[in-house]
C-alpha positions in Angstrom: 1.3 1.7 -11.0 2.6 0.4 -8.0 4.5 -2.6 -7.3 5.7 -3.8 -3.9 3.8 -5.0 -1.0 1.4 -4.4 1.9 4.3 -4.6 4.4 6.3 -1.9 2.7 9.3 -4.0 2.9 10.5 -2.5 -0.6 12.5 0.9 -0.7 10.3 2.2 -3.6 7.5 1.3 -6.1 6.8 2.2 -9.3 4.1 4.2 -10.9 3.7 4.2 -14.7 1.1 5.7 -17.5 0.4 9.5 -17.8 -2.7 9.9 -15.7 -1.5 7.7 -12.8 1.9 9.6 -12.9 0.4 12.9 -13.0 -1.5 12.2 -9.8 1.3 10.7 -8.2 3.6 13.7 -9.2 1.5 16.1 -6.8 2.5 13.7 -3.9 5.7 14.4 -1.9 7.3 10.9 -2.0 8.3 10.8 -5.4 11.9 9.6 -5.6 13.1 9.5 -9.2 11.0 10.2 -12.5 12.1 8.4 -15.9 11.0 9.7 -19.2 11.3 8.4 -22.7 13.4 10.6 -24.9 11.3 13.0 -26.8 8.9 13.0 -24.2 6.8 16.3 -24.7 3.6 16.3 -22.5 3.7 19.9 -21.2 1.2 19.2 -18.2 3.4 16.6 -17.0 6.4 18.2 -17.6 5.2 21.4 -15.7 4.4 19.1 -12.8 7.9 17.5 -12.8 9.2 21.1 -12.5 7.3 21.6 -9.3 9.0 18.2 -7.9 12.5 20.0 -8.1 13.9 16.5 -9.5 15.7 16.1 -12.6 14.2 13.3 -14.9 16.2 10.6 -16.3 15.5 10.1 -20.0 15.7 6.6 -21.3 15.4 4.9 -24.6 12.2 3.0 -25.4 13.7 -0.5 -24.6 14.9 0.4 -21.1 11.8 2.0 -20.1 10.0 -1.0 -21.2 12.1 -3.1 -18.9 11.4 -0.7 -15.8 7.8 -0.9 -16.6 8.0 -4.7 -16.9 6.5 -4.5 -20.4 3.3 -2.4 -19.1 1.8 0.2 -20.9 3.9 3.2 -19.5 3.4 6.0 -22.0 6.8 7.3 -21.7 7.0 7.9 -17.8 7.7 5.7 -15.1 7.8 7.4 -11.6 9.6 5.9 -8.3 7.8 6.6 -5.2 8.1 5.7 -1.6 6.1 2.3 -0.7 2.4 3.3 -0.2 1.4 3.7 3.4 -1.7 1.7 4.5 -4.1 3.6 7.1 -5.4 1.9 10.5 -9.0 1.0 11.0 -9.1 3.7 13.6 -7.6 6.4 11.3 -10.9 5.4 8.7 -13.2 5.6 11.6 -12.1 8.8 12.9 -12.0 10.2 9.2 -15.4 9.1 8.8 -16.7 10.8 12.0 -15.9 14.1 10.2 -18.2 13.3 7.0 -21.8 14.4 6.7 -22.5 10.7 5.8 -20.1 8.5 7.0 -19.6 5.4 4.5 -17.1 2.4 4.6 -16.4 -0.1 1.8 -15.4 -3.5 3.2 -13.6 -5.8 0.8 -14.2 -9.7 1.6 -11.2 -11.4 -0.4 -11.5 -9.4 -3.9 -8.5 -11.3 -5.8 -8.4 -9.4 -9.2 -6.2 -6.4 -9.3 -8.5 -5.1 -11.9 -11.6 -5.3 -9.9 -9.5 -3.5 -6.7 -8.3 -0.9 -8.9 -11.8 0.0 -10.4 -13.0 -0.4 -6.6 -10.9 2.4 -5.6 -12.0 4.6 -8.6 -15.5 4.2 -7.4 -14.5 4.6 -4.0 -12.7 8.1 -4.8 -15.4 9.3 -6.8 -18.3 8.6 -4.3 -16.5 10.0 -1.3 -15.8 6.9 0.6 -14.2 7.4 3.9 -11.8 4.5 3.6 -11.7 1.0 2.3 -11.0 -2.1 4.5 -9.6 -5.1 3.1 -8.1 -8.6 4.9 -4.6 -9.5 5.3 -5.0 -12.6 3.4 -6.6 -13.7 0.1 -6.8 -10.3 -1.0 -4.6 -8.7 -3.7 -2.5 -5.8 -2.2 -2.2 -2.5 -3.6 0.0 -3.3 -6.5 1.2 -1.9 -9.7 -2.1 -3.3 -11.6 -4.3 -1.9 -8.9 -2.5 1.5 -9.3 -2.9 1.7 -12.9 -6.6 0.7 -13.2 -7.4 3.1 -10.4 -6.2 5.8 -12.5 -4.5 7.6 -9.3 -7.6 7.1 -7.2 -4.9 5.0 -4.9 -3.4 8.3 -3.8 -6.5 9.6 -2.5 -8.4 6.8 -0.9 -7.7 5.5 2.8 -7.2 1.6 2.7 -6.8 -0.5 6.0 -5.6 -3.7 6.2 -7.1 -6.2 8.9 -6.9 -9.8 10.0 -10.3 -10.4 10.8 -13.1 -8.8 9.1 -15.8 -9.8 11.4 -13.8 -8.0 14.2 -13.4 -5.1 12.0 -17.2 -5.1 11.5 -18.0 -5.3 15.3 -16.0 -2.3 15.8 -17.5 -0.5 12.9 -21.1 -1.3 14.8 -19.5 0.1 18.2 -19.2 3.4 16.1 -22.7 3.6 15.1 -22.4 1.8 11.6 -25.0 -0.3 9.8 -23.5 -3.1 7.7 -25.0 -3.7 4.4 -23.6 -7.1 2.7 -24.4 -7.5 -0.9 -25.1 -11.0 -2.2 -27.3 -12.8 -4.4 -29.1 -14.4 -1.6 -30.3 -11.2 -0.1 -33.9 -10.6 0.6 -33.6 -6.6 0.5 -33.6 -5.1 -2.8 -30.7 -2.5 -2.4 -33.1 0.2 -3.8 -35.8 -0.2 -0.9 -33.5 0.9 2.0 -32.5 4.4 2.9 -29.1 4.1 4.1 -29.5 6.8 6.6 -26.9 6.3 9.2 -23.3 5.5 9.2 -22.9 2.9 6.6 -20.5 0.2 5.8 -21.0 -1.8 2.5 -19.5 -5.1 2.3 -19.0 -6.9 -1.0 -17.3 -10.3 -1.4 -14.9 -12.1 -3.6 -15.5 -12.9 -7.4 -16.0 -16.3 -7.2 -17.5 -17.1 -3.8 -19.3 -14.0 -2.5 -19.1 -12.7 1.2 -18.0 -15.2 3.8 -20.9 -16.7 6.0 -19.7 -15.0 9.2 -19.5 -11.8 7.6 -23.2 -12.4 6.4 -24.3 -13.7 9.7 -22.7 -10.2 11.6 -24.3 -7.9 8.8 -27.5 -6.0 9.8 -28.8 -6.2 5.9 -28.1 -8.8 3.1 -29.0 -6.7 0.0 -29.3 -7.5 -3.6 -29.1 -5.9 -7.0 -32.3 -7.5 -8.9 -31.4 -9.1 -12.2 -33.7 -8.5 -15.0 -31.7 -9.9 -17.8 -30.6 -13.6 -18.9 -27.3 -13.3 -16.9 -27.6 -13.3 -13.1 -24.6 -11.8 -11.7 -22.6 -8.6 -12.1 -18.9 -7.9 -12.1 -17.9 -7.2 -8.3 -16.7 -3.6 -9.5 -19.8 -2.7 -11.5 -21.8 -4.0 -8.3 -19.8 -1.5 -6.1 -20.4 1.4 -8.4 -24.1 0.7 -8.4 -24.5 0.7 -4.9 -22.5 3.4 -3.8 -24.2 5.5 -6.3 -27.8 4.6 -4.6 -26.2 4.9 -1.1 -24.6 8.1 -1.8 -27.6 9.6 -3.6 -30.4 8.1 -1.4 
């Protein structure tokens, strides 16, 4: 999992845990590898050999300190800071897709939710994720861990103004669907046939008024139980599944 910030001011970030580390080792930006003494995961060791780097073996306490108490599972990897994509890169990437699909996050503050959302974005072939430069958790250690490596494959762009980004997507043929409990359109009733941008709002406040005013559709997931809301990452998974399979 990664540390650092979206401005990439730090020289290295950290990834720990076996699956996130295994995904990271296949990338070219690995700087150093730290293993717990006695580490014997053959699959990871084989991947380490491909990097041409010599791992440094540490005792458990030293590795715990390096991972800041996180569940490292015997491995910590130093990597170059994550590089964010630009909005233009995501739009250009989407033009190569059979069904362009972009995800917009309006102030997601919980890193666990962000990590789970990136995992769903990777699973459903999202062309890119757009986040705000403020009031939004950046790509950090917890996000990387929860994403189980998806952070390495999903393009993420940071913008100062979501409405401006939405308008640019519209100029490039996208239809904007914002998920909100106040929505009048059942998410299952729409066909999502054109280039699609799905917007989800923050855990506590939902999407902002300006974002909803600039959306083409406000959609909702009907609730049949006693609880009238879902975790935002669960909602994203449900909505992306419907959009892709529709």
